[in-house]
SEZAGU-34019 format. One line per 5 residues: number of its first residue (from 1); for each residue x, y, z of N, C-alpha, C, CB. Coordinates in steps of 0.05 Angstrom, whole numbers, plus 32768, in hexadecimal, padded with zeros to 4 digits. Glycine has a CB too. Example, Ala and Ser with C-alpha at 12.3 -4.5 7.8 and 13.67 -1.06 7.14 Angstrom:
2
1	8108:7F8E:809C:80F6:7FA6:809C:8108:7FBE:809C:80E2:7FA7:80B5 ~ 8101:7FD3:808E:8111:7FEB:808F:8102:8001:809D:811A:7FF4:8072 .
//
This chain:
243
1	85A8:825D:8DF0:85A2:8276:8DE1:85BB:8282:8DD5:8594:828A:8DF4 ~ 85D0:8283:8DE6:85E8:828F:8DDC:85F5:827E:8DC6:85FC:8293:8DF2 ~ 85F3:8263:8DCA:85FF:8251:8DB6:85F1:8254:8D9B:85FD:8234:8DBF ~ 85D7:825A:8D9C:85C8:825E:8D82:85D0:8276:8D73:85AA:825F:8D88 ~ 85DB:828A:8D82:85E4:82A3:8D75:8600:82A2:8D6B:85E0:82BA:8D88 .
6	860E:828D:8D6F:862A:828C:8D68:862F:8277:8D53:863B:8286:8D81 ~ 8643:827C:8D42:864A:826A:8D2D:8668:8265:8D2E:8642:8274:8D11 ~ 8671:824F:8D23:868D:8249:8D24:869C:8258:8D0E:8692:822B:8D21 ~ 86B2:8265:8D15:86C1:8274:8D02:86D8:8263:8CF6:86CD:828C:8D0E ~ 86EA:8270:8CE8:8700:8262:8CDC:8712:8256:8CF2:8710:8274:8CC9 .
11	871C:823E:8CEE:872E:8232:8D01:8720:822A:8D1B:8745:8244:8D07 ~ 8705:8227:8D1A:86F7:8220:8D32:86F1:8237:8D45:8706:820B:8D41 ~ 86F8:824F:8D3D:86F3:8266:8D4E:86D5:826D:8D4E:8703:827F:8D44 ~ 86CA:8270:8D66:86AE:8275:8D69:86AA:8293:8D6B:86A2:8267:8D81 ~ 8697:829D:8D5C:8691:82BA:8D5C:8673:82BF:8D59:86A0:82C8:8D46 .
16	866B:82D8:8D5C:864F:82DF:8D59:8645:82DA:8D3D:864A:82FC:8D61 ~ 862B:82D7:8D3A:861F:82D3:8D20:8621:82EC:8D0F:8602:82CA:8D22 ~ 861B:82E9:8CF5:861C:8300:8CE3:8608:8315:8CEB:8618:82F7:8CC6 ~ 85F1:830D:8CF4:85DC:8320:8CFC:85E5:8331:8D13:85C2:8311:8D04 ~ 85F2:8325:8D27:85FC:8334:8D3E:8612:8347:8D35:8606:8321:8D54 .
21	8623:833F:8D23:8638:8351:8D19:862C:8368:8D0A:864C:8341:8D07 ~ 8618:8363:8CFA:860B:8378:8CEB:85FE:838C:8CFF:85F5:836D:8CD8 ~ 85F1:8382:8D13:85E5:8394:8D27:85FA:83A5:8D35:85D5:8384:8D3C ~ 8611:8399:8D3B:8626:83A9:8D48:8631:83BE:8D35:863D:8396:8D51 ~ 8634:83B7:8D1B:863E:83CA:8D08:862A:83E0:8D03:8645:83BC:8CED .
26	8610:83DA:8D03:85FC:83EF:8D01:85FD:8402:8D18:85E0:83E2:8CFF ~ 8602:83F8:8D30:8604:840A:8D47:861C:841C:8D44:8607:83F9:8D61 ~ 8633:8411:8D3B:864B:8421:8D37:8647:8436:8D22:8663:840F:8D30 ~ 863B:842E:8D0B:8637:8440:8CF5:8623:8456:8CFD:862D:8431:8CDC ~ 860F:844F:8D0D:85FC:8464:8D16:8608:8479:8D28:85E5:8456:8D24 .
31	861E:8472:8D36:862C:8485:8D47:8644:8492:8D3A:8634:8477:8D61 ~ 8648:848C:8D20:865E:8498:8D12:8655:84B3:8D06:8669:8485:8CFB ~ 8661:84C9:8D0E:8658:84E3:8D05:865C:84E6:8CE7:8667:84F9:8D13 ~ 8673:84DC:8CDC:8678:84DE:8CC0:8663:84D0:8CAF:8694:84D4:8CB9 ~ 865B:84B8:8CB8:8647:84A8:8CAA:862C:84B6:8CAB:8645:848C:8CB6 .
36	8626:84C2:8CC1:860C:84D1:8CC4:860C:84E9:8CB1:8607:84DA:8CE1 ~ 8622:84F7:8CAF:8623:850F:8C9D:8620:8506:8C80:863E:851E:8CA1 ~ 862F:84F1:8C78:862E:84E8:8C5C:8612:84DE:8C55:8643:84D2:8C57 ~ 8605:84CF:8C68:85EA:84C5:8C63:85D7:84DC:8C61:85E2:84B2:8C79 ~ 85DA:84F0:8C72:85C9:8508:8C70:85CC:8516:8C55:85CE:851B:8C86 .
41	85E5:8519:8C4C:85E9:8526:8C32:85DE:8516:8C1B:8607:852A:8C2E ~ 85E0:84FB:8C1E:85D4:84EA:8C09:85B6:84ED:8C08:85DB:84CC:8C10 ~ 85A9:84ED:8C1E:858C:84F1:8C1E:8584:850D:8C14:8581:84EC:8C3A ~ 8594:8521:8C1B:858F:853C:8C12:8590:853E:8BF4:85A2:8550:8C1F ~ 85A4:8531:8BE8:85A7:8531:8BCB:8590:8522:8BBE:85C1:8524:8BC3 .
46	8588:850C:8BC9:8572:84FC:8BBE:8558:850B:8BBE:856F:84E1:8BCC ~ 8554:851B:8BD3:853B:852A:8BD6:853A:8544:8BC7:8535:852F:8BF3 ~ 8551:8551:8BC4:8552:856C:8BB9:8558:856C:8B9B:8567:857D:8BC8 ~ 856C:855B:8B93:8574:855C:8B77:855E:8556:8B63:858A:8548:8B73 ~ 854C:8543:8B68:8536:853F:8B55:8525:8557:8B51:8525:8527:8B5D .
51	8521:8567:8B66:8511:857F:8B63:851F:8594:8B53:850A:858A:8B7F ~ 853A:8593:8B52:8549:85A7:8B43:854E:859E:8B26:8563:85AD:8B51 ~ 8557:8585:8B23:8561:857C:8B09:854F:8567:8AFC:857C:8572:8B0B ~ 853C:855C:8B0B:852B:8547:8B00:8537:852B:8B02:8526:854C:8AE4 ~ 854D:8528:8B11:855A:850E:8B15:8568:850E:8B30:856E:8507:8AFE .
56	856F:84F7:8B39:857D:84F5:8B52:859A:8500:8B4F:857E:84D8:8B5C ~ 85A8:8501:8B65:85C2:8510:8B64:85D8:8503:8B54:85CB:8512:8B7F ~ 85D2:84F0:8B43:85E6:84E5:8B31:85FF:84DB:8B3F:85ED:84FA:8B1D ~ 8616:84E5:8B35:862F:84DB:8B40:8634:84E5:8B5C:8646:84E4:8B2E ~ 8626:84FA:8B65:862A:8504:8B80:8620:84F0:8B95:861C:851F:8B84 .
61	8609:84E4:8B90:85FF:84D0:8BA3:860F:84B6:8BA2:85E1:84CA:8B9E ~ 8619:84AF:8B8A:862B:8498:8B88:8645:849D:8B97:8631:8493:8B6A ~ 864F:84B6:8B95:8667:84BD:8BA4:8663:84BB:8BC2:8670:84D9:8B9D ~ 864C:84C5:8BCC:8647:84C5:8BE8:8643:84A9:8BF3:862E:84D6:8BEE ~ 8635:8498:8BE4:8631:847C:8BEC:864B:846D:8BEE:861E:846E:8BD9 .
66	865C:8471:8BDA:8677:8464:8BDB:8688:846E:8BF2:8685:8469:8BC1 ~ 8685:8488:8BF8:8695:8493:8C0E:868C:8487:8C29:8692:84B1:8C0F ~ 8672:8481:8C2C:8669:8475:8C44:8677:845A:8C48:864A:8471:8C44 ~ 8678:844A:8C33:8685:8430:8C36:86A3:8433:8C39:8680:8420:8C1E ~ 86B0:8445:8C2A:86CD:8448:8C2B:86D6:8452:8C46:86D7:845B:8C15 .
71	86C9:8466:8C51:86D1:8471:8C6A:86CA:845F:8C82:86C4:848C:8C6E ~ 86B3:8452:8C81:86AC:8441:8C97:86BF:8429:8C9A:868F:8437:8C94 ~ 86C9:841F:8C83:86DB:8408:8C84:86F8:8411:8C86:86D8:83F7:8C6C ~ 8700:8424:8C76:871C:842D:8C75:8725:843B:8C8F:8721:843F:8C5E ~ 8713:844C:8C9A:871B:845B:8CB1:871E:8448:8CC9:8706:8470:8CB8 .
76	870F:8433:8CCB:8712:8420:8CE1:872D:8412:8CDF:86FB:840B:8CE1 ~ 8737:840D:8CC6:8752:8402:8CC4:8766:8417:8CCF:8758:83FC:8CA6 ~ 8763:8430:8CC8:8775:8445:8CD1:8775:8448:8CEF:876F:845F:8CC3 ~ 875E:8446:8CFB:875C:844A:8D18:8762:8431:8D28:8740:8454:8D1F ~ 8764:841A:8D1B:8768:8401:8D29:874F:83F4:8D33:877B:8406:8D3F .
81	8738:8400:8D2D:871F:83F5:8D37:8717:83DB:8D28:8708:8409:8D34 ~ 8720:83D9:8D0F:8719:83C2:8CFF:8725:83A9:8D0C:8724:83C4:8CE2 ~ 873E:83AB:8D15:874B:8394:8D22:873D:838C:8D3C:8769:839A:8D27 ~ 8735:83A0:8D4B:8727:839A:8D64:870C:838D:8D5F:8723:83B4:8D74 ~ 86FD:8397:8D4B:86E4:838B:8D44:86E7:836F:8D38:86D5:839D:8D2F .
86	86FD:836B:8D2A:8702:8351:8D1E:8706:833C:8D34:871A:8352:8D0C ~ 8713:8344:8D4A:8716:8332:8D61:86FB:8329:8D6C:8727:833F:8D77 ~ 86E8:833C:8D6D:86CE:8335:8D77:86BD:8325:8D64:86BF:834E:8D7F ~ 86C0:832B:8D4A:86AF:831D:8D36:86BA:8303:8D2D:86AB:832F:8D1E ~ 86D4:82FE:8D31:86E2:82E5:8D2D:86E7:82DE:8D0F:86D1:82CE:8D38 .
91	86D9:82EA:8CFD:86DE:82E4:8CE0:86DE:82FD:8CD0:86C8:82D0:8CD5 ~ 86F3:8300:8CC0:86F6:8319:8CB0:86E0:831B:8C9B:8711:8319:8CA3 ~ 86DA:8306:8C8D:86C5:8308:8C78:86AA:830F:8C84:86C3:82ED:8C69 ~ 86A4:8305:8C9C:868B:830B:8CA9:868A:8329:8CB0:8687:82FA:8CC2 ~ 86A0:8334:8CB9:86A1:8350:8CC1:869E:8362:8CA8:86BB:8356:8CCF .
96	86AC:835B:8C92:86AA:836B:8C7A:868E:8369:8C6E:86BE:8361:8C65 ~ 8682:8351:8C6F:8666:834F:8C65:8653:8360:8C76:865D:8331:8C66 ~ 8658:8360:8C90:8647:8370:8CA2:864A:838E:8C9C:864D:836B:8CBF ~ 8662:8397:8C96:8667:83B3:8C90:8659:83BB:8C76:8685:83B9:8C8E ~ 865B:83A9:8C62:864D:83AF:8C48:862F:83B1:8C4C:8655:839A:8C33 .
101	8624:839E:8C5B:8607:839E:8C60:85FE:83B7:8C6F:85FF:8385:8C6F ~ 860D:83BE:8C83:8605:83D6:8C93:8607:83EF:8C83:8616:83D8:8CAC ~ 861D:83F2:8C73:861F:840A:8C62:860A:840B:8C4D:863B:840B:8C55 ~ 8603:83F4:8C42:85ED:83F3:8C2E:85D2:83FA:8C3B:85EC:83D7:8C21 ~ 85CD:83F0:8C53:85B4:83F7:8C60:85B2:8414:8C66:85B2:83E7:8C7A .
106	85C8:8420:8C6E:85C8:843D:8C76:85C6:844F:8C5E:85E1:8443:8C86 ~ 85CE:8446:8C46:85CD:8457:8C2E:85B6:8450:8C1B:85E8:8455:8C20 ~ 85B2:8436:8C16:859F:842E:8C02:8582:842F:8C0C:85A5:8413:8BF8 ~ 857D:8426:8C24:8562:8425:8C2E:8556:8441:8C31:8561:8417:8C49 ~ 8563:8454:8C3F:8558:846F:8C40:8554:847C:8C25:8569:8481:8C52 .
111	8567:8477:8C13:8565:8483:8BF8:854D:8478:8BE9:857F:847D:8BE8 ~ 8549:845E:8BEB:8532:8452:8BDD:8518:845D:8BE8:8532:8433:8BE0 ~ 8516:845F:8C03:84FD:8469:8C0F:84F8:8486:8C07:84FE:8467:8C2E ~ 850D:8496:8C09:850B:84B3:8C02:8503:84B6:8BE4:8524:84C2:8C08 ~ 8510:84A6:8BD3:850A:84A8:8BB6:84ED:84A1:8BB0:851D:8496:8BA6 .
116	84E3:848B:8BBC:84C8:8483:8BB7:84B4:8498:8BC1:84C2:8467:8BC4 ~ 84B9:84A1:8BD9:84A7:84B6:8BE5:84A7:84CF:8BD4:84AF:84BD:8C02 ~ 84BF:84D7:8BCB:84C1:84EF:8BBA:84B2:84EC:8BA0:84DE:84F6:8BB5 ~ 84B5:84D4:8B94:84A8:84CF:8B7A:8489:84CF:8B7D:84B1:84B5:8B6E ~ 8480:84C3:8B93:8463:84C1:8B97:8457:84DC:8B9C:845D:84AE:8BAE .
121	8465:84ED:8BAC:845A:8507:8BB4:845E:851D:8B9F:8466:850F:8BCE ~ 8477:851E:8B93:847D:8535:8B82:8481:852D:8B64:8496:8542:8B8C ~ 8488:8514:8B5F:848D:850A:8B43:84A1:851D:8B35:8473:8508:8B33 ~ 84B9:8521:8B40:84CC:8534:8B34:84DE:8528:8B1F:84DD:8540:8B49 ~ 84DE:850D:8B1C:84F1:8500:8B09:84E8:8506:8AEC:84F2:84E2:8B0E .
126	84FC:850E:8ADC:84F7:8515:8AC0:850B:8508:8AAE:84F7:8534:8ABD ~ 8504:8506:8A95:8516:84FB:8A81:8529:8512:8A78:8507:84F0:8A69 ~ 853C:850B:8A66:854F:851F:8A5C:8540:8534:8A4B:8564:8512:8A4B ~ 8529:852D:8A41:8519:8540:8A31:8506:8551:8A42:8509:8531:8A1C ~ 8505:854B:8A5C:84F4:855B:8A6E:84D9:854F:8A74:84F0:8576:8A62 .
131	84D2:8538:8A69:84B9:852B:8A6E:84B9:851E:8A8A:84B1:8517:8A58 ~ 84A2:851F:8A97:849F:8512:8AB1:84A0:84F4:8AAD:8485:851B:8AC0 ~ 84B0:84E6:8ABE:84B2:84C9:8ABB:8498:84BC:8AC6:84CB:84BF:8ACA ~ 8490:84A7:8AB8:8478:8498:8AC0:8480:8485:8AD7:846D:8487:8AA8 ~ 846C:8476:8AE1:8470:8465:8AF8:8485:8450:8AF4:8457:8458:8B00 .
136	8483:8441:8ADE:8497:842C:8AD8:84B2:8437:8AD3:848E:841B:8AC2 ~ 84B4:844C:8AC4:84CE:8458:8ABE:84DB:8463:8AD7:84CB:846E:8AA9 ~ 84CB:8470:8AE8:84D5:847B:8B01:84DF:8465:8B13:84C0:848C:8B0F ~ 84D0:844F:8B15:84D9:8439:8B25:84F3:842D:8B1C:84C3:8423:8B26 ~ 84F7:842C:8B01:8510:8423:8AF6:8527:8435:8AFF:850F:8421:8AD8 .
141	8523:844F:8AFD:8538:8462:8B05:853E:845F:8B23:8530:847E:8AFF ~ 852A:845C:8B33:852E:8459:8B50:853E:8440:8B56:8514:8459:8B60 ~ 8535:842A:8B49:8543:8410:8B4E:8560:8411:8B44:8535:83FA:8B3F ~ 8565:841E:8B2D:8580:8421:8B23:8591:8432:8B36:8580:842D:8B07 ~ 8585:8447:8B41:8593:8458:8B54:859B:8449:8B6D:8583:8470:8B5B .
146	8589:843A:8B78:858F:842A:8B90:85A4:8415:8B8A:8576:841C:8B9B ~ 85A3:8408:8B72:85B7:83F4:8B6B:85D2:8401:8B68:85AF:83E7:8B51 ~ 85D3:8419:8B5C:85ED:8428:8B5A:85F8:842E:8B75:85E9:8441:8B49 ~ 85E7:8436:8B88:85F1:843C:8BA3:85FB:8423:8BB1:85DA:8449:8BB4 ~ 85ED:840D:8BAD:85F7:83F3:8BB8:8612:83EC:8BAE:85E2:83DD:8BB3 .
151	8615:83EE:8B93:862F:83E8:8B88:8645:83FB:8B92:862E:83E9:8B69 ~ 863E:8414:8B95:8651:8427:8B9F:865A:8421:8BBC:8645:8443:8B9E ~ 8647:8418:8BCC:864D:8411:8BE8:8661:83F9:8BE8:8634:840A:8BF8 ~ 865B:83E5:8BD8:866C:83CE:8BD7:8688:83D5:8BCE:8661:83B8:8BC4 ~ 868A:83E6:8BB9:86A5:83EE:8BAF:86B3:8400:8BC4:86A2:83FD:8B95 .
156	86A4:8411:8BD2:86B0:8422:8BE6:86BB:8411:8BFD:869C:8435:8BF1 ~ 86AC:83FD:8C06:86B6:83EC:8C1C:86CE:83DC:8C13:869F:83D9:8C25 ~ 86CE:83D3:8BF9:86E5:83C4:8BEF:86FE:83D5:8BEE:86DE:83B9:8BD3 ~ 86FB:83EE:8BE5:8712:8401:8BE5:871C:8406:8C01:870A:841B:8BD7 ~ 8709:840A:8C14:8711:840F:8C2F:8721:83F8:8C3B:86FA:8415:8C40 .
161	8719:83DF:8C34:8727:83C8:8C3F:8741:83C4:8C31:8716:83AF:8C3C ~ 8743:83CB:8C17:875C:83C7:8C08:8771:83DC:8C10:8756:83C8:8BEA ~ 8768:83F5:8C12:877C:840A:8C18:8781:840C:8C36:8771:8425:8C0E ~ 876E:8404:8C46:8771:8405:8C63:8776:8421:8C6E:8787:83F2:8C6C ~ 876B:8434:8C60:876C:8450:8C69:8753:845E:8C5F:8786:845E:8C60 .
166	8745:846C:8C71:872C:8479:8C69:8730:848E:8C55:871F:8484:8C81 ~ 8743:84A0:8C59:8747:84B6:8C46:8751:84AC:8C2B:875B:84CA:8C51 ~ 8763:8498:8C2B:876C:848D:8C12:8756:8480:8C02:8782:8479:8C17 ~ 8745:8471:8C0F:872F:8464:8C01:871B:8479:8BF7:8720:8451:8C14 ~ 8716:848E:8C07:8704:84A3:8BFE:870E:84B2:8BE6:86FE:84B7:8C15 .
171	8728:84B8:8BE6:8734:84C6:8BD0:8734:84B5:8BB6:8751:84CE:8BD6 ~ 873A:849B:8BBA:873A:8489:8BA3:871E:8486:8B97:8745:846D:8BAB ~ 870A:8484:8BA8:86EF:8482:8B9E:86E6:849B:8B90:86DC:847B:8BB5 ~ 86EC:84B2:8B9C:86E5:84CC:8B8F:86F2:84CF:8B74:86ED:84E4:8BA1 ~ 870B:84C6:8B72:8719:84C7:8B58:870C:84B5:8B43:8736:84BF:8B5B .
176	8703:849D:8B4C:86F6:848B:8B39:86DC:8497:8B2F:86F1:8470:8B47 ~ 86CC:84A3:8B41:86B3:84AF:8B39:86B7:84C6:8B26:86A3:84B8:8B52 ~ 86CC:84D6:8B2C:86D1:84ED:8B1B:86DA:84E5:8AFF:86E7:84FF:8B27 ~ 86EB:84D0:8AFD:86F5:84C7:8AE3:86DE:84BB:8AD3:870B:84B2:8AE7 ~ 86CD:84AB:8AE0:86B7:849F:8AD2:86A2:84B4:8AC9:86A9:848A:8AE3 .
181	869C:84C7:8ADA:8689:84DB:8AD2:8693:84EC:8ABB:8682:84ED:8AEA ~ 86AD:84F2:8ABB:86B9:8501:8AA5:86BA:84F0:8A8C:86D4:850C:8AAC ~ 86C1:84D6:8A8F:86C4:84C5:8A78:86AA:84C0:8A6A:86D0:84AB:8A81 ~ 8694:84BD:8A79:867B:84B9:8A6B:8672:84D1:8A5B:8665:84B2:8A80 ~ 867B:84E8:8A62:8674:8500:8A53:8687:8506:8A3C:8673:8518:8A66 .
186	86A0:84FD:8A3E:86B4:8505:8A2B:86C2:84EE:8A1D:86C9:8516:8A38 ~ 86C8:84D8:8A2B:86DA:84C4:8A20:86CC:84B1:8A0E:86E7:84B5:8A36 ~ 86DA:84A9:89F8:86CF:8496:89E6:86CE:847A:89F2:86DF:8496:89CB ~ 86DE:8475:8A07:86DE:845B:8A13:86C3:8454:8A20:86F4:8459:8A29 ~ 86B4:8469:8A26:869A:8465:8A34:8682:8466:8A22:8698:847A:8A4A .
191	8687:8462:8A07:8671:8463:89F4:865A:8450:89FB:867B:845D:89D9 ~ 865F:8437:8A05:8649:8425:8A0B:8636:8431:8A20:8654:840B:8A15 ~ 8640:8440:8A34:862E:844B:8A48:8621:8464:8A3F:863D:8450:8A62 ~ 8627:846D:8A26:8618:8484:8A1B:8603:847B:8A07:862C:8498:8A0E ~ 85FD:8461:8A08:85E8:8457:89F6:85CD:8464:89FD:85E6:8438:89F8 .
196	85BA:8465:89EA:85A0:8472:89F0:8592:8468:8A09:858E:846F:89D9 ~ 8594:844E:8A0F:8585:8443:8A26:8591:844E:8A40:8586:8425:8A26 ~ 85AA:8456:8A3F:85B7:845F:8A58:85AF:847C:8A60:85D5:845D:8A56 ~ 85A2:848A:8A4D:859A:84A6:8A54:8587:84A7:8A6B:858E:84B3:8A3C ~ 8578:8491:8A6F:8565:8491:8A86:8573:848C:8AA0:8550:847B:8A81 .
201	858B:8481:8AA0:8598:847A:8AB9:85B2:8488:8ABE:859C:845C:8ABA ~ 85C0:848E:8AA8:85DB:8499:8AAB:85DB:84B7:8AAA:85ED:848E:8A94 ~ 85E1:84C4:8AC0:85DF:84E2:8AC0:85F3:84EF:8AAD:85E4:84EC:8ADC ~ 860B:84E4:8AAA:861E:84F0:8A98:8615:84EE:8A7B:863A:84E3:8A9B ~ 8609:84D7:8A74:85FF:84D4:8A59:85E8:84E8:8A54:85F6:84B8:8A54 .
206	85D7:84EC:8A68:85C1:84FE:8A66:85CB:851B:8A62:85AF:84FD:8A7E ~ 85E0:8523:8A70:85EB:853D:8A6D:85F7:8541:8A52:85FF:8543:8A83 ~ 8605:852D:8A48:8611:852E:8A2E:85FC:8531:8A18:8623:8515:8A28 ~ 85E6:8522:8A1C:85CF:8524:8A09:85C4:8540:8A09:85B9:8510:8A10 ~ 85C1:854D:8A20:85B6:8568:8A21:85CA:857C:8A16:85B0:856F:8A3E .
211	85E4:8577:8A18:85F8:858A:8A0F:85FB:8589:89F1:8613:8584:8A1C ~ 85FC:8571:89E5:8603:856F:89C9:85EB:8567:89B7:8619:855B:89C5 ~ 85D4:8560:89C3:85BD:8558:89B4:85C1:853F:89A5:85B5:856E:89A1 ~ 85B6:853D:898D:85B7:8524:897D:85CF:8525:8969:859E:8520:896E ~ 85DE:853A:8969:85F3:853D:8955:860B:852A:895B:85FD:8559:8954 .
216	860E:8522:8974:8624:8510:897A:863F:851F:897E:8627:84FC:8965 ~ 863F:8539:897C:8657:8548:897F:8661:8547:899C:8654:8565:8977 ~ 867B:8549:89A0:8686:8548:89BB:8689:8564:89C5:86A1:8539:89BB ~ 8685:8569:89DF:868A:8583:89EA:86A8:858A:89E8:8681:8585:8A07 ~ 86AE:85A3:89E8:86CA:85AC:89E7:86D9:85A1:89FF:86CD:85CA:89E5 .
221	86EF:8594:89FB:86FF:8589:8A12:8711:859E:8A1D:870F:8571:8A09 ~ 871D:8597:8A34:872E:85AA:8A42:872A:85A7:8A60:8729:85C7:8A39 ~ 873F:85AE:8A6F:873D:85AA:8A8C:8726:85BA:8A98:8757:85B1:8A99 ~ 8723:85D3:8A8F:870E:85E4:8A9B:86F2:85D9:8A96:8710:8600:8A90 ~ 86ED:85D2:8A7C:86D3:85C7:8A76:86CE:85AC:8A82:86CF:85C6:8A58 .
226	86E4:859C:8A85:86E2:8582:8A91:86DA:8584:8AAE:86FC:8572:8A8E ~ 86E8:8596:8ABC:86E2:859B:8AD9:86C5:85A5:8ADC:86F6:85AE:8AE5 ~ 86BD:85B7:8ACB:86A2:85C2:8ACD:868D:85AC:8AC8:869E:85D9:8AB9 ~ 8692:859B:8AB4:867F:8586:8AAF:867D:8572:8AC6:8687:8577:8A95 ~ 8694:856B:8AD2:8693:8559:8AE9:8683:8566:8B00:86AF:8553:8AF3 .
231	8687:8580:8B04:8678:858E:8B19:865A:858E:8B13:8682:85AB:8B1C ~ 8653:8592:8AFA:8636:8591:8AF2:862A:8575:8AF6:8633:8599:8AD5 ~ 8639:8561:8AEF:8630:8546:8AF2:862B:853F:8B0F:8643:8532:8AE6 ~ 863D:8547:8B20:863B:8541:8B3D:8624:8551:8B49:8655:8547:8B4B ~ 8621:856A:8B41:860E:857C:8B4F:85F1:8578:8B45:8615:8599:8B4B .
236	85EE:8573:8B2B:85D3:8572:8B20:85CB:8556:8B16:85D1:8585:8B09 ~ 85DC:8542:8B18:85D5:8528:8B10:85D2:8525:8AF2:85BC:8520:8B1D ~ 85DD:8538:8AE2:85DD:8536:8AC6:85C1:8539:8AB9:85E7:851C:8ABE ~ 85AE:8544:8AC7:8594:8549:8ABB:858C:8566:8ABF:857F:8536:8AC9 ~ 857A:856F:8AAF:856F:8589:8AB3:8552:8588:8AAA:857E:859F:8AA3 .
241	8542:859B:8AB1:8526:859C:8AA8:8525:85A8:8A8D:8514:85AC:8ABC ~ 8530:8598:8A7A:8533:85A2:8A5E:851C:8598:8A4D:854E:8599:8A53 ~ 850D:85AA:8A42:84F6:85A1:8A32:84FF:859F:8A15:84DF:85B6:8A35 .
//
């Protein structure tokens, strides 16, 4: 029985299977207070923001999902727990894969369930023009949201492993999200993601559409307006119940 649960690692080192490592990481993540708080905030945003703005929490939920991956991996490097766990798991790639899977399960699965239940019961998702999204359109938005969270978790875990510090990885991820959210609203480099099809998925593009209409004019730039726009994007997901 035990031999069936074990696989050979690099250099002939025998270690537990990937399933056992994932189960162990799920147990650790479930007892991590920071991960529980971030997951709770993520679910809160997913459940509340559509009722307020007609869309999910936009860059805020992306930020939270990435922080779960960055802190869970980076902080273990800082505390020395990663090295101890690596001794037990025998292979570094197996341990990193397990961390990515566990972080994705803790962020994407509850989000998908909450989003589907919310859509079925309340149907709060709306377009940039304020129209209620139909079944197929809403499913596309939910799928795109879950995919964005999955990508954020992978990038967060990668940053945590590269920087080997939880706070450093979290700060770097937050900076990346802030730059991208501001760039999609202001920078000409992000014109491709402001295409008409992206209005259904990109919160920053949706907010820009609501702010400037069809004229194509750019909002007035400046540090104050830039900071305010980033705050709006994070808090409201770039949507409003605009008819």
